[in-house]
C-alpha positions in Angstrom: -40.2 4.5 84.1 -39.8 1.1 82.6 -41.8 -0.3 79.7 -44.1 -3.1 80.4 -44.7 -6.0 78.1 -47.2 -5.1 75.4 -46.8 -1.3 76.0 -46.5 0.0 72.5 -47.2 3.7 73.4 -50.0 4.2 71.0 -48.6 2.2 68.1 -50.9 -0.2 66.4 -50.0 -3.9 66.6 -52.1 -4.9 63.6 -49.4 -6.2 61.3 -51.8 -6.9 58.4 -53.1 -3.4 58.4 -49.5 -2.1 58.6 -48.4 -4.3 55.7 -51.4 -3.2 53.6 -50.7 0.5 54.3 -47.0 0.0 53.5 -47.8 -1.7 50.3 -50.2 1.1 49.3 -47.6 3.7 50.1 -44.9 1.9 48.0 -47.3 1.6 45.0 -48.3 5.2 45.2 -44.7 6.3 45.7 -43.6 4.2 42.7 -46.2 5.7 40.4 -45.3 9.2 41.7 -41.6 8.6 41.1 -42.3 7.2 37.6 -44.6 10.1 36.8 -42.0 12.7 38.0 -38.8 11.2 36.5 -40.5 9.9 33.4 -42.2 13.3 32.8 -39.0 15.2 33.3 -37.0 12.9 31.0 -39.7 13.0 28.3 -40.0 16.8 28.5 -36.2 17.1 28.4 -35.6 14.9 25.3 -38.9 15.3 23.3 -40.5 18.5 24.5 -43.7 19.6 26.3 -46.2 18.1 23.9 -44.7 14.6 24.3 -44.5 15.1 28.1 -48.2 16.0 28.1 -49.0 12.8 26.2 -46.9 10.9 28.7 -48.9 12.4 31.6 -52.1 11.5 29.8 -51.0 7.9 29.3 -50.0 7.6 33.0 -53.3 9.1 34.1 -55.1 6.6 31.9 -53.2 3.7 33.5 -53.9 5.0 37.0 -57.6 5.4 36.1 -57.7 1.7 34.9 -56.0 0.5 38.1 -58.4 2.6 40.2 -61.4 1.1 38.4 -60.0 -2.4 38.8 -59.4 -1.8 42.5 -62.9 -0.4 42.9 -64.5 -3.4 41.2 -62.5 -5.8 43.4 -63.3 -3.8 46.6 -67.0 -3.9 45.7 -66.9 -7.6 45.0 -65.3 -8.2 48.4 -67.8 -6.0 50.2 -70.9 -7.4 48.4 -69.7 -11.0 48.4 -69.1 -11.1 52.2 -67.2 -13.9 53.9 -68.4 -17.5 53.9 
């Protein structure tokens, strides 16, 4: 059976949505990697209390980024397109 032009077998062709999803996955993966590697290195060299403080700081940063994203998302939704 030959493939016809435009036959993507269930795959989305929306490149913007794919780019946005890829960017989101890379950002979350980067934070996860920083959290894991940074936490292990802090724990290894300075102990559990310092690692807990590092986790708290990373959580605070993630919370601030989440709030900023929420504000921008709400502004986009409420502002509409002109």
